[in-house]
VOBA-1610 file (N, C-alpha, C; in pm, whole numbers, padded with zeros to 5 digits, always signed):
BEGIN
Met-00473+00232-00379Met-00489+00257-00522Met-00494+00125-00596Ala-00584+00112-00691Ala-00588-00004-00780Ala-00641+00043-00915Gly-00601-00026-01017Gly-00643+00007-01152Gly-00603-00107-01242Ser-00559-00075-01362Ser-00513-00179-01454Ser-00371-00147-01497Val-00291-00251-01514Val-00151-00233-01548Val-00108-00341-01646Val-00032-00301-01747Val+00033-00396-01837Val+00178-00410-01793Gln+00217-00533-01760Gln+00356-00562-01726Gln+00424-00612-01854Leu+00519-00535-01904Leu+00586-00569-02031Leu+00733-00599-02003Leu+00776-00716-02047Leu+00917-00750-02033Leu+00974-00798-02165Gly+01104-00790-02178Gly+01171-00835-02298Gly+01221-00977-02282Pro+01308-01022-02373Pro+01365-01157-02360Pro+01437-01170-02226Ser+01405-01272-02152Ser+01463-01289-02019Ser+01467-01436-01983Thr+01572-01476-01916Thr+01581-01614-01867Thr+01609-01618-01718Gly+01613-01503-01653Gly+01656-01501-01514Gly+01557-01439-01420Gly+01610-01356-01329Gly+01532-01306-01218Gly+01421-01210-01256Ile+01432-01142-01373Ile+01327-01049-01412Ile+01194-01123-01426Arg+01197-01240-01487Arg+01073-01318-01503Arg+01011-01352-01368Ala+01096-01398-01276Ala+01045-01436-01144Ala+00986-01315-01072His+01053-01201-01085His+01002-01078-01023His+00867-01040-01082Val+00855-01041-01214Val+00728-01004-01279Val+00617-01099-01237Ala+00647-01228-01229Ala+00545-01326-01190Ala+00496-01299-01048Glu+00588-01278-00954Glu+00549-01256-00815Glu+00479-01121-00798Leu+00532-01018-00863Leu+00470-00886-00855Leu+00328-00890-00910Ser+00309-00957-01023Ser+00176-00963-01085Ser+00077-01036-00995Thr+00121-01145-00934Thr+00033-01219-00844Thr-00011-01133-00726Arg+00083-01060-00669Arg+00051-00979-00551Arg-00032-00856-00587Leu-00006-00797-00705Leu-00090-00684-00747Leu-00233-00730-00775Thr-00248-00847-00835Thr-00382-00902-00860Thr-00457-00922-00729Ala-00386-00972-00627Ala-00449-00992-00496Ala-00493-00860-00434Arg-00431-00750-00475Arg-00467-00618-00423Arg-00574-00549-00507Gly-00627-00619-00607Gly-00736-00564-00686Gly-00696-00508-00821Trp-00570-00517-00859Trp-00527-00468-00988Trp-00566-00565-01099Asp-00603-00509-01213Asp-00624-00588-01334Asp-00490-00591-01408Val-00421-00705-01404Val-00284-00716-01452Val-00281-00795-01583Thr-00213-00742-01682Thr-00185-00812-01807Thr-00033-00827-01820Val+00013-00950-01835Val+00156-00977-01849Val+00185-01005-01996Ala+00279-00932-02053Ala+00309-00943-02195Ala+00459-00946-02217Gly+00499-01014-02324Gly+00641-01023-02359Gly+00659-01122-02471Pro+00783-01153-02507Pro+00808-01251-02613Pro+00743-01385-02584Ala+00715-01459-02688Ala+00648-01589-02674Ala+00723-01678-02574Met+00650-01735-02480Met+00699-01831-02382Met+00798-01771-02281Val+00808-01640-02275Val+00907-01581-02185Val+00877-01613-02039Met+00749-01635-02006Met+00713-01664-01867Met+00695-01813-01841Ala+00732-01896-01937Ala+00712-02041-01922Ala+00782-02092-01797Gly+00708-02163-01716Gly+00765-02225-01597Gly+00771-02137-01475Val+00741-02005-01489Val+00749-01918-01372Val+00619-01847-01341Gly+00534-01825-01439Gly+00410-01752-01414Gly+00328-01738-01540Arg+00215-01671-01526Arg+00123-01659-01637Arg+00170-01554-01736Gln+00130-01573-01863Gln+00155-01474-01967Gln+00025-01457-02045Asp-00022-01332-02055Asp-00152-01306-02115Asp-00145-01266-02261Ala-00032-01217-02306Ala-00022-01169-02443Ala+00123-01180-02490Val+00137-01196-02621Val+00270-01202-02682Val+00302-01067-02744Val+00409-01005-02698Val+00464-00883-02756Val+00612-00912-02782Pro+00652-00927-02907Pro+00787-00975-02938Pro+00896-00869-02919Val+00915-00825-02796Val+01022-00730-02765Val+01154-00793-02810Pro+01231-00726-02896Pro+01351-00790-02951Pro+01465-00797-02851Ala+01556-00889-02876Ala+01675-00902-02793Ala+01777-00794-02824Gly+01772-00740-02946Gly+01865-00636-02987Gly+01796-00505-03011Trp+01860-00420-03090Trp+01810-00284-03113Trp+01759-00266-03255Asn+01729-00375-03324Asn+01684-00368-03463Asn+01553-00290-03471Pro+01549-00180-03551Pro+01426-00100-03560Pro+01305-00179-03608Leu+01327-00276-03696Leu+01215-00358-03744Leu+01157-00441-03630Gly+01243-00493-03544Gly+01194-00569-03429Gly+01118-00482-03331Val+01167-00360-03308Val+01098-00267-03220Val+00962-00230-03278Arg+00956-00209-03409Arg+00829-00173-03474Arg+00729-00286-03461Ala+00773-00410-03479Ala+00682-00525-03466Ala+00629-00537-03324Ala+00715-00511-03226Ala+00671-00517-03086Ala+00569-00407-03056Arg+00590-00287-03111Arg+00493-00179-03090Arg+00357-00216-03147Arg+00356-00275-03266Arg+00229-00316-03327Arg+00155-00416-03238Ala+00229-00511-03180Ala+00165-00611-03094Ala+00118-00552-02962Leu+00184-00445-02917Leu+00147-00384-02789Leu+00023-00296-02801Arg+00002-00232-02915Arg-00106-00133-02927Arg-00243-00187-02889Pro-00282-00310-02931Pro-00415-00359-02891Pro-00435-00366-02741Leu-00327-00393-02666Leu-00339-00399-02520Leu-00364-00261-02461Leu-00321-00157-02533Leu-00338-00021-02482Leu-00474+00038-02517Leu-00547-00029-02608Leu-00682+00018-02640Leu-00775+00005-02520Arg-00737-00081-02426Arg-00817-00098-02304Arg-00790+00015-02203Arg-00702+00106-02239Arg-00667+00221-02155Arg-00622+00180-02015Pro-00513+00104-02006Pro-00462+00070-01872Pro-00416+00195-01798Thr-00420+00186-01667Thr-00378+00298-01583Thr-00228+00324-01598Val-00151+00215-01607Val-00005+00225-01612Val+00047+00118-01708Leu+00153+00153-01780Leu+00230+00056-01857Leu+00365+00043-01787His+00392-00075-01733His+00513-00097-01654His+00609-00181-01736Ala+00720-00120-01779Ala+00820-00188-01860Ala+00935-00235-01772His+00982-00357-01797His+01091-00416-01720His+01210-00435-01812Gly+01314-00354-01791Gly+01432-00362-01875Gly+01429-00260-01987Leu+01546-00229-02040Leu+01558-00120-02137Leu+01497-00153-02272Lys+01503-00279-02316Lys+01441-00314-02444Lys+01290-00296-02437Ala+01230-00344-02328Ala+01086-00322-02309Ala+01057-00174-02292Gly+01147-00102-02226Gly+01128+00043-02210Gly+01130+00116-02342Leu+01216+00075-02434Leu+01219+00137-02566Leu+01087+00119-02639Val+01033-00002-02635Val+00905-00029-02701Val+00794+00051-02634Ala+00788+00048-02501Ala+00679+00113-02427Ala+00677+00263-02448Thr+00794+00327-02442Thr+00797+00473-02449Thr+00783+00526-02591Ser+00793+00441-02690Ser+00784+00487-02828Ser+00647+00464-02890Val+00551+00413-02812Val+00415+00393-02863Val+00338+00524-02849Arg+00266+00562-02951Arg+00186+00684-02946Arg+00060+00662-02862Arg+00011+00770-02803Arg-00110+00768-02721Arg-00104+00656-02619Arg+00006+00655-02547Arg+00028+00552-02445Arg-00013+00603-02308Pro-00035+00512-02212Pro-00054+00555-02073Pro+00080+00592-02012Pro+00081+00643-01889Pro+00208+00670-01823Pro+00293+00543-01815Val+00423+00559-01839Val+00515+00446-01838Val+00603+00451-01713Val+00600+00343-01637Val+00695+00321-01529Val+00799+00222-01583Leu+00925+00257-01572Leu+01033+00171-01622Leu+01117+00124-01505Thr+01126-00008-01487Thr+01220-00063-01390Thr+01350-00095-01462Val+01459-00031-01416Val+01591-00056-01475Val+01656-00167-01395His+01654-00287-01450His+01709-00404-01381His+01859-00414-01398Asn+01909-00372-01512Asn+02052-00374-01541Asn+02084-00258-01634Leu+02206-00211-01628Leu+02251-00109-01721Leu+02321-00177-01838Val+02276-00148-01960Val+02330-00214-02077Val+02480-00195-02086Ala+02525-00073-02062Ala+02668-00046-02074Ala+02750-00128-01975Gly+02688-00168-01866Gly+02761-00247-01767Gly+02798-00384-01816Thr+02738-00430-01926Thr+02768-00562-01978Thr+02865-00558-02094His+02920-00442-02125His+03010-00427-02240His+03134-00349-02200Ala+03232-00350-02290Ala+03354-00272-02267Ala+03401-00217-02401Gly+03491-00121-02393Gly+03551-00070-02515Gly+03469+00037-02582Leu+03475+00040-02716Leu+03418+00149-02793Leu+03265+00154-02786Arg+03202+00044-02754Arg+03056+00042-02754Arg+02996+00113-02634Val+03074+00132-02527Val+03018+00182-02403Val+02953+00318-02419Arg+03022+00411-02486Arg+02967+00546-02498Arg+02835+00545-02574Ala+02828+00470-02684Ala+02704+00463-02761Ala+02592+00399-02680Leu+02625+00294-02608Leu+02522+00225-02530Leu+02472+00313-02416Arg+02559+00389-02355Arg+02514+00477-02247Arg+02424+00587-02301Thr+02451+00632-02422Thr+02364+00732-02483Thr+02226+00673-02508Val+02222+00549-02557Val+02095+00482-02584Val+02017+00462-02455Glu+02083+00409-02352Glu+02010+00381-02228Glu+01960+00510-02164Ala+02040+00616-02171Ala+01996+00743-02114Ala+01874+00797-02187Ala+01872+00783-02319Ala+01758+00832-02398Ala+01631+00756-02361Ile+01641+00626-02345Ile+01523+00546-02309Ile+01474+00585-02170Ile+01566+00595-02074Ile+01528+00624-01936Ile+01464+00761-01926Arg+01517+00860-02001Arg+01459+00996-01997Arg+01314+00997-02043Arg+01278+00908-02135Arg+01144+00910-02194Arg+01040+00847-02102Ala+01083+00771-02003Ala+00988+00711-01909Ala+00933+00819-01817Asp+00809+00800-01773Asp+00746+00896-01683Asp+00794+00879-01540His+00829+00758-01502His+00883+00732-01368His+00976+00612-01380Val+01083+00614-01302Val+01185+00510-01310Val+01200+00443-01173Ile+01198+00310-01174Ile+01228+00233-01054Ile+01370+00178-01069Thr+01455+00206-00971Thr+01590+00152-00971Thr+01601+00045-00863Ile+01691-00051-00885Ile+01699-00165-00793Ile+01837-00179-00728Ser+01928-00085-00757Ser+02059-00089-00693Ser+02115+00053-00685Asp+02208+00071-00592Asp+02271+00203-00577Asp+02346+00242-00704Glu+02413+00146-00767Glu+02489+00175-00888Glu+02398+00230-00997Ile+02283+00165-01017Ile+02190+00211-01119Ile+02135+00348-01082Asp+02100+00366-00955Asp+02044+00494-00912Asp+02143+00608-00933Glu+02268+00582-00900Glu+02371+00685-00917Glu+02394+00717-01064Arg+02387+00615-01150Arg+02411+00637-01293Arg+02304+00726-01355Ile+02179+00707-01315Ile+02072+00782-01381Ile+02037+00912-01309Ala+02093+00933-01190Ala+02060+01054-01112Ala+02084+01184-01190Pro+02190+01195-01273Pro+02213+01323-01342Pro+02103+01362-01439Phe+02023+01266-01487Phe+01921+01304-01585Phe+01780+01257-01547Val+01760+01207-01426Val+01626+01174-01377Val+01611+01236-01239Ala+01521+01333-01226Ala+01503+01405-01101Ala+01456+01310-00990Pro+01486+01341-00864Pro+01448+01252-00753Pro+01299+01220-00748Glu+01215+01317-00782Glu+01070+01291-00777Glu+01023+01200-00889Arg+01110+01173-00985Arg+01075+01084-01096Arg+01138+00945-01082Arg+01197+00917-00970Arg+01256+00783-00954Arg+01233+00732-00812Thr+01223+00599-00802Thr+01197+00532-00676Thr+01288+00411-00666Phe+01346+00390-00549Phe+01429+00271-00525Phe+01342+00162-00466Val+01326+00051-00540Val+01249-00064-00490Val+01321-00191-00534Leu+01351-00277-00440Leu+01412-00405-00473Leu+01312-00494-00547Pro+01361-00585-00632Pro+01269-00680-00696Pro+01201-00769-00592Val+01083-00816-00628Val+01006-00903-00539Val+01046-01048-00567Ala+01101-01114-00468Ala+01145-01252-00485Ala+01028-01347-00464Pro+01021-01455-00543Pro+00916-01554-00521Pro+00934-01624-00387Val+00824-01660-00326Val+00829-01736-00201Val+00838-01884-00237Arg+00951-01944-00208Arg+00971-02084-00243Arg+00951-02173-00120Thr+00890-02285-00141Thr+00876-02385-00035Thr+00957-02508-00075Val+01009-02578+00024Val+01093-02694+00001Val+01006-02818-00015Asp+01031-02895-00120Asp+00954-03017-00145Asp+01027-03143-00099Leu+01161-03145-00111Leu+01239-03264-00081Leu+01327-03241+00041Ala+01338-03341+00125Ala+01428-03334+00240Ala+01573-03336+00190Pro+01666-03277+00268Pro+01806-03276+00225Pro+01861-03413+00191Ala+01825-03514+00268Ala+01876-03648+00239Ala+01827-03698+00103Ala+01702-03665+00070Ala+01647-03706-00059Ala+01718-03633-00174Val+01750-03507-00154Val+01822-03431-00256Val+01961-03490-00278Arg+02029-03521-00171Arg+02162-03581-00182Arg+02156-03716-00254Ala+02057-03797-00218Ala+02043-03926-00285Ala+02016-03908-00435Leu+01932-03810-00468Leu+01899-03784-00609Leu+02022-03751-00691His+02115-03676-00631His+02233-03631-00706His+02360-03710-00673Gly+02345-03816-00596Gly+02460-03900-00565Gly+02562-03835-00473Ile+02514-03755-00379Ile+02603-03687-00284Ile+02600-03762-00151Pro+02713-03810-00100Pro+02712-03880+00030Pro+02658-03790+00142Leu+02592-03852+00236Leu+02533-03775+00346Leu+02636-03700+00429Asp+02759-03753+00436Asp+02860-03691+00521Asp+02953-03597+00444Ser+02923-03570+00316Ser+03007-03479+00238Ser+02958-03336+00253Pro+03046-03241+00288Pro+03005-03100+00288Pro+02958-03061+00148Leu+02848-02985+00141Leu+02787-02956+00011Leu+02774-02805-00011Val+02824-02760-00125Val+02809-02623-00170Val+02711-02623-00287Val+02619-02528-00288Val+02521-02516-00398Val+02528-02374-00454Ile+02532-02366-00586Ile+02523-02237-00655Ile+02413-02248-00759Val+02320-02155-00756Val+02208-02152-00851Val+02230-02032-00943Ala+02251-02058-01070Ala+02286-01949-01161Ala+02267-01993-01306Arg+02237-01896-01390Arg+02240-01920-01533Arg+02386-01934-01576Leu+02414-02030-01663Leu+02551-02055-01705Leu+02587-01957-01817His+02621-01837-01774His+02643-01723-01862His+02764-01647-01810Pro+02839-01578-01898Pro+02958-01506-01850Pro+02932-01412-01733Gln+02812-01351-01727Gln+02781-01261-01616Gln+02799-01329-01481Lys+02767-01457-01472Lys+02767-01528-01344Lys+02906-01578-01306Asp+03003-01573-01397Asp+03143-01603-01370Asp+03160-01736-01297Leu+03102-01841-01352Leu+03116-01973-01290Leu+03259-02024-01299Gly+03340-01967-01388Gly+03480-02007-01393Gly+03551-01976-01263Thr+03525-01857-01207Thr+03583-01823-01076Thr+03534-01919-00969Phe+03405-01956-00975Phe+03353-02052-00877Phe+03425-02186-00889Leu+03449-02233-01011Leu+03518-02361-01028Leu+03660-02356-00974Arg+03730-02247-01004Arg+03868-02235-00952Arg+03866-02226-00799Ala+03765-02161-00744Ala+03752-02158-00598Ala+03726-02297-00542Met+03644-02375-00610Met+03616-02510-00563Met+03742-02596-00564Ala+03830-02573-00662Ala+03957-02646-00662Ala+04035-02613-00535Gly+04033-02486-00494Gly+04100-02446-00371Gly+04034-02506-00248Val+03902-02510-00246Val+03831-02569-00132Val+03863-02716-00120Arg+03867-02784-00234Arg+03891-02929-00231Arg+04029-02962-00175Ala+04125-02873-00198Ala+04258-02895-00141Ala+04255-02893+00011Leu+04160-02818+00067Leu+04147-02806+00212Leu+04043-02902+00270Val+03939-02929+00192Val+03829-03016+00236Val+03808-03121+00126Pro+03887-03228+00125Pro+03886-03322+00012Pro+03750-03384-00019Glu+03666-03399+00082Glu+03537-03466+00061Glu+03427-03371+00014Val+03456-03243-00010Val+03354-03146-00049Val+03292-03182-00183Arg+03165-03149-00198Arg+03093-03165-00324Arg+03019-03035-00354Ala+02988-03013-00481Ala+02915-02893-00521Ala+02812-02929-00627Leu+02696-02863-00619Leu+02593-02873-00722Leu+02580-02738-00790Val+02588-02738-00923Val+02564-02617-01002Val+02426-02633-01063Val+02331-02555-01017Val+02192-02566-01059Val+02162-02456-01160Gly+02122-02495-01280Gly+02093-02398-01384Gly+02154-02442-01515Asp+02114-02376-01622Asp+02165-02409-01754Asp+02197-02280-01827Gly+02255-02292-01945Gly+02289-02173-02021Gly+02394-02200-02125Pro+02433-02097-02200Pro+02521-02115-02315Pro+02663-02158-02281Glu+02706-02141-02157Glu+02844-02175-02122Glu+02859-02316-02065Arg+02754-02396-02066Arg+02763-02524-01996Arg+02877-02611-02046Ala+02888-02630-02177Ala+02992-02718-02230Ala+03131-02668-02193Ala+03154-02538-02206Ala+03285-02481-02173Ala+03315-02496-02024Leu+03215-02478-01940Leu+03236-02490-01796Leu+03263-02634-01755Glu+03194-02727-01818Glu+03220-02868-01787Glu+03362-02906-01829Thr+03409-02852-01941Thr+03547-02876-01984Thr+03645-02818-01883Glu+03617-02696-01835Glu+03704-02635-01735Glu+03702-02714-01605Arg+03586-02760-01565Arg+03576-02843-01444Arg+03666-02966-01456Asp+03658-03034-01571Asp+03737-03155-01589Asp+03886-03124-01589Ala+03925-03011-01648Ala+04066-02972-01650Ala+04117-02943-01510Leu+04029-02901-01421Leu+04066-02874-01281Leu+04058-03001-01194Asp+04029-03115-01258Asp+04018-03244-01188Asp+03907-03240-01083Leu+03794-03178-01122Leu+03680-03166-01031Leu+03559-03248-01076Ala+03577-03339-01171Ala+03463-03411-01228Ala+03385-03488-01123Ser+03454-03540-01023Ser+03384-03618-00919Ser+03330-03530-00807Ala+03369-03402-00807Ala+03331-03314-00696Ala+03225-03212-00733Val+03221-03167-00858Val+03128-03063-00900Val+03031-03122-01002His+02903-03115-00972His+02800-03177-01057His+02713-03066-01118Phe+02708-03063-01251Phe+02617-02972-01321Phe+02484-03045-01337Val+02380-02998-01270Val+02253-03071-01268Val+02147-03007-01355Gly+02180-02895-01423Gly+02085-02831-01513Gly+01970-02765-01440His+01864-02741-01516His+01744-02679-01458His+01677-02776-01363Arg+01634-02726-01248Arg+01563-02807-01150Arg+01424-02749-01129Pro+01323-02835-01112Pro+01186-02783-01099Pro+01166-02695-00977Asn+01240-02723-00870Asn+01231-02640-00749Asn+01370-02628-00689Pro+01449-02530-00733Pro+01587-02519-00682Pro+01596-02494-00533Ala+01485-02459-00468Ala+01488-02445-00323Ala+01526-02576-00256Asp+01495-02689-00319Asp+01534-02819-00262Asp+01686-02830-00252Glu+01754-02796-00362Glu+01901-02802-00360Glu+01959-02697-00266Met+01903-02574-00267Met+01951-02471-00174Met+01940-02520-00029Asn+01827-02579+00004Asn+01802-02620+00142Asn+01892-02735+00184Ala+01941-02813+00088Ala+02028-02926+00120Ala+02174-02883+00140Ala+02206-02757+00109Ala+02345-02710+00109Ala+02394-02678+00249Asp+02524-02693+00267Asp+02590-02641+00387Asp+02633-02496+00365Val+02665-02462+00240Val+02703-02327+00201Val+02643-02301+00064Val+02594-02179+00042Val+02543-02140-00090Val+02632-02028-00144Ala+02628-02007-00277Ala+02726-01918-00336Ala+02667-01835-00450Leu+02730-01719-00474Leu+02703-01634-00589Leu+02837-01578-00635Ser+02873-01600-00762Ser+03006-01561-00810Ser+02999-01454-00919Ser+02888-01386-00934Ser+02864-01295-01047Ser+02968-01184-01057Arg+02986-01137-01181Arg+03070-01021-01208Arg+02990-00892-01198Trp+02862-00897-01230Trp+02776-00780-01212Trp+02634-00828-01187Glu+02559-00749-01115Glu+02418-00775-01085Glu+02352-00641-01054Gly+02220-00639-01065Gly+02143-00529-01009Gly+02111-00564-00864Ser+02002-00637-00847Ser+01968-00691-00716Ser+01934-00838-00736Pro+02031-00928-00716Pro+02010-01069-00748Pro+01903-01135-00660Leu+01796-01182-00724Leu+01688-01246-00649Leu+01735-01371-00575Val+01833-01440-00632Val+01876-01564-00568Val+01933-01537-00429Val+01988-01419-00406Val+02039-01386-00272Val+01924-01386-00172Ala+01812-01324-00210Ala+01695-01325-00121Ala+01649-01468-00093Glu+01650-01552-00196Glu+01606-01690-00178Glu+01700-01767-00086Tyr+01830-01748-00104Tyr+01926-01812-00015Tyr+01902-01769+00130Leu+01890-01638+00151Leu+01879-01587+00287Leu+01752-01634+00354Met+01642-01641+00279Met+01516-01682+00340Met+01514-01829+00378Leu+01614-01905+00332Leu+01631-02044+00376Leu+01736-02054+00487Ala+01786-01938+00534Ala+01883-01932+00644Ala+02011-02006+00611Lys+02056-01993+00485Lys+02178-02060+00443Lys+02297-01964+00445Pro+02411-02006+00497Pro+02530-01920+00496Pro+02576-01897+00352Leu+02597-01771+00318Leu+02621-01730+00180Leu+02762-01676+00163Val+02827-01719+00054Val+02951-01657+00008Val+02919-01592-00126Thr+02945-01462-00137Thr+02905-01388-00256Thr+03010-01286-00295Thr+03015-01255-00422Thr+03097-01144-00467Thr+03027-01012-00433Ala+03103-00905-00434Ala+03051-00773-00395Ala+02983-00706-00514Val+02865-00756-00547Val+02792-00706-00664Val+02657-00647-00622Gly+02608-00553-00704Gly+02473-00501-00687Gly+02443-00456-00546Thr+02328-00501-00496Thr+02284-00459-00363Thr+02344-00542-00250Val+02432-00635-00283Val+02492-00720-00179Val+02555-00635-00069Thr+02639-00537-00108Thr+02708-00459-00006Thr+02618-00355+00060Arg+02502-00329+00002Arg+02406-00236+00064Arg+02343-00298+00188His+02317-00430+00183His+02239-00493+00289His+02318-00592+00374Leu+02416-00658+00317Leu+02488-00763+00390Leu+02617-00708+00451Arg+02660-00771+00559Arg+02785-00732+00624Arg+02877-00853+00626Asp+02998-00834+00571Asp+03093-00944+00564Asp+03127-00994+00705Gly+03118-01125+00720Gly+03149-01186+00848Gly+03034-01190+00945Glu+02924-01120+00912Glu+02807-01119+01000Glu+02689-01192+00933Ser+02637-01134+00825Ser+02521-01195+00758Ser+02560-01270+00632Ala+02686-01263+00590Ala+02737-01335+00473Ala+02887-01318+00470Arg+02953-01392+00379Arg+03091-01364+00346Arg+03093-01298+00209Ile+03155-01181+00199Ile+03158-01103+00075Ile+03303-01094+00029Val+03327-01136-00096Val+03464-01141-00148Val+03473-01055-00275Pro+03595-01013-00312Pro+03610-00933-00434Pro+03569-01010-00559Ile+03518-00938-00656Ile+03477-00999-00782Ile+03598-01063-00850Gly+03582-01186-00895Gly+03686-01256-00969Gly+03800-01311-00887Asp+03794-01302-00754Asp+03904-01346-00668Asp+03877-01490-00621Ala+03927-01587-00696Ala+03900-01728-00665Ala+03962-01769-00532Asp+04080-01715-00499Asp+04145-01752-00373Asp+04062-01706-00253Ala+04013-01581-00260Ala+03931-01530-00149Ala+03800-01607-00140Phe+03745-01641-00254Phe+03619-01719-00258Phe+03642-01855-00192Ala+03752-01920-00228Ala+03782-02052-00171Ala+03802-02043-00021Ala+03877-01943+00024Ala+03903-01930+00168Ala+03773-01908+00245Ala+03681-01826+00190Ala+03554-01800+00258Ala+03468-01926+00267Met+03459-02000+00158Met+03379-02123+00160Met+03440-02225+00255Ala+03572-02242+00249Ala+03637-02341+00334Ala+03621-02307+00481Ser+03628-02179+00515Ser+03615-02141+00657Ser+03476-02172+00710Leu+03374-02153+00630Leu+03238-02184+00673Leu+03216-02335+00683Leu+03270-02409+00588Leu+03255-02555+00592Leu+03329-02614+00712Ala+03438-02550+00753Ala+03516-02602+00865Ala+03457-02565+01001Asp+03362-02474+01004Asp+03306-02425+01131Asp+03154-02420+01122Pro+03086-02535+01127Pro+02941-02537+01112Pro+02866-02448+01210Pro+02904-02437+01340Pro+02829-02346+01428Pro+02834-02201+01381Ser+02951-02155+01337Ser+02960-02018+01285Ser+02877-02002+01159Ala+02880-02105+01073Ala+02801-02099+00950Ala+02652-02091+00982Thr+02608-02166+01084Thr+02467-02162+01124Thr+02429-02024+01175Arg+02516-01965+01258Arg+02488-01830+01309Arg+02480-01728+01195Met+02570-01741+01099Met+02568-01648+00986Met+02440-01667+00904Gly+02400-01792+00883Gly+02275-01817+00810Gly+02156-01756+00880His+02152-01765+01012His+02042-01707+01088His+02043-01555+01078Ala+02162-01494+01089Ala+02172-01348+01077Ala+02127-01302+00938Gly+02162-01379+00836Gly+02118-01345+00701Gly+01967-01357+00686Phe+01909-01457+00752Phe+01764-01475+00748Phe+01693-01356+00812Val+01741-01313+00928Val+01679-01200+00997Val+01685-01075+00911Met+01802-01049+00853Met+01818-00933+00767Met+01729-00945+00642Gly+01730-01063+00579Gly+01653-01082+00457Gly+01504-01071+00480His+01458-01119+00596His+01315-01112+00626His+01267-00968+00630Asp+01352-00879+00674Asp+01317-00737+00680Asp+01333-00671+00543Val+01449-00686+00482Val+01480-00614+00358Val+01396-00661+00241Phe+01372-00791+00232Phe+01304-00846+00115Phe+01156-00878+00140Asp+01098-00814+00241Asp+00956-00835+00269Asp+00873-00800+00144Ala+00805-00899+00089Ala+00741-00883-00042Ala+00630-00779-00041Glu+00549-00777+00063Glu+00437-00683+00065Glu+00486-00538+00072Arg+00593-00517+00146Arg+00649-00381+00154Arg+00707-00339+00019Leu+00768-00433-00052Leu+00824-00401-00184Leu+00712-00370-00285Val+00601-00444-00276Val+00489-00414-00365Val+00430-00277-00331Asp+00431-00241-00202Asp+00390-00105-00165Asp+00474-00002-00241Gly+00604-00028-00252Gly+00691+00065-00323Gly+00656+00078-00469Val+00622-00033-00534Val+00582-00029-00675Val+00450+00047-00689Glu+00355+00019-00602Glu+00228+00092-00607Glu+00250+00242-00585Gly+00346+00274-00499Gly+00378+00416-00480Gly+00426+00482-00607Ala+00507+00408-00685Ala+00552+00462-00814Ala+00434+00479-00910Tyr+00342+00385-00909Tyr+00222+00398-00995Tyr+00142+00523-00957Glu+00128+00543-00825Glu+00052+00659-00778Glu+00121+00789-00819Gln+00253+00793-00807Gln+00328+00912-00846Gln+00305+00947-00993Val+00309+00844-01077Val+00306+00868-01221Val+00166+00901-01272Thr+00063+00866-01195Thr-00075+00891-01240Thr-00136+01013-01176Arg-00063+01083-01089Arg-00117+01204-01026Arg-00140+01309-01132
//
């Protein structure tokens, strides 16, 4: 099956952009006419963007109305499918009149990022948006279970996000020299947006524990975000200024990943974190919290080390054990690579997306 599809995403700085870029490239190679649309510059640095549709970051009706106006001209071409990524894009897509069938990928649940009195209202909003989509793609068991009561099985498909294929540009020694890391220092790398979701505070406290056991350890934090200043302050308070380096955005984070002895993910919540696929495809031993699809595919002690969310002591113990036993770490990295090569096979995942398109256009 091939036709035309508009890929619509909202404000994003993380894995959704990378997924849309890779998915669009692979659909184009299969003969699809793909239009990528979203807020201005949302795809900068990761892939092409064909149109600006100012999907708002919040729920302001005026912002939604402006996004609908910008989307309508793209629908005059009568695309086969309108594929919305995320609930804000889903709200815009499903509220346009005379629209094509809408496939909505639910990358995260809004209510999962909040607590207290707002949860009930947010769950009502997300349920209303999801119900209006013609077909729903879920990317984690948690998301699938949440929407199962109001989306019939024939209207939903489980498909993991498509991770970009990264190639390494710099040798590990060159990466270490670039960041001032001695060749004989054990190196931990974490690639993450500096945002509360990623819980870098737990990672820093874990690194303090690792350093007590492995004094020469070093860590690179690759990525930027609103918490950088606060995290650097916390790092300094933990006396880690010489051990943990915040290096900001890197043009090809695969270089830093490939230079690592251990890679890490400390998130409090995730759908299906693309960075896990990238770590595994480089055969790197991974220490991760039990978030999203991590526990669906990985096995603690076999293909990764999986620790409880927010448990800095367990995180430290897992990292230190891998750093202290390089042969075991290598075996774990290889097991993760074998598993990841199967689970995250990009062409098979694109088959799943095309299957959802076929379902919705029957």
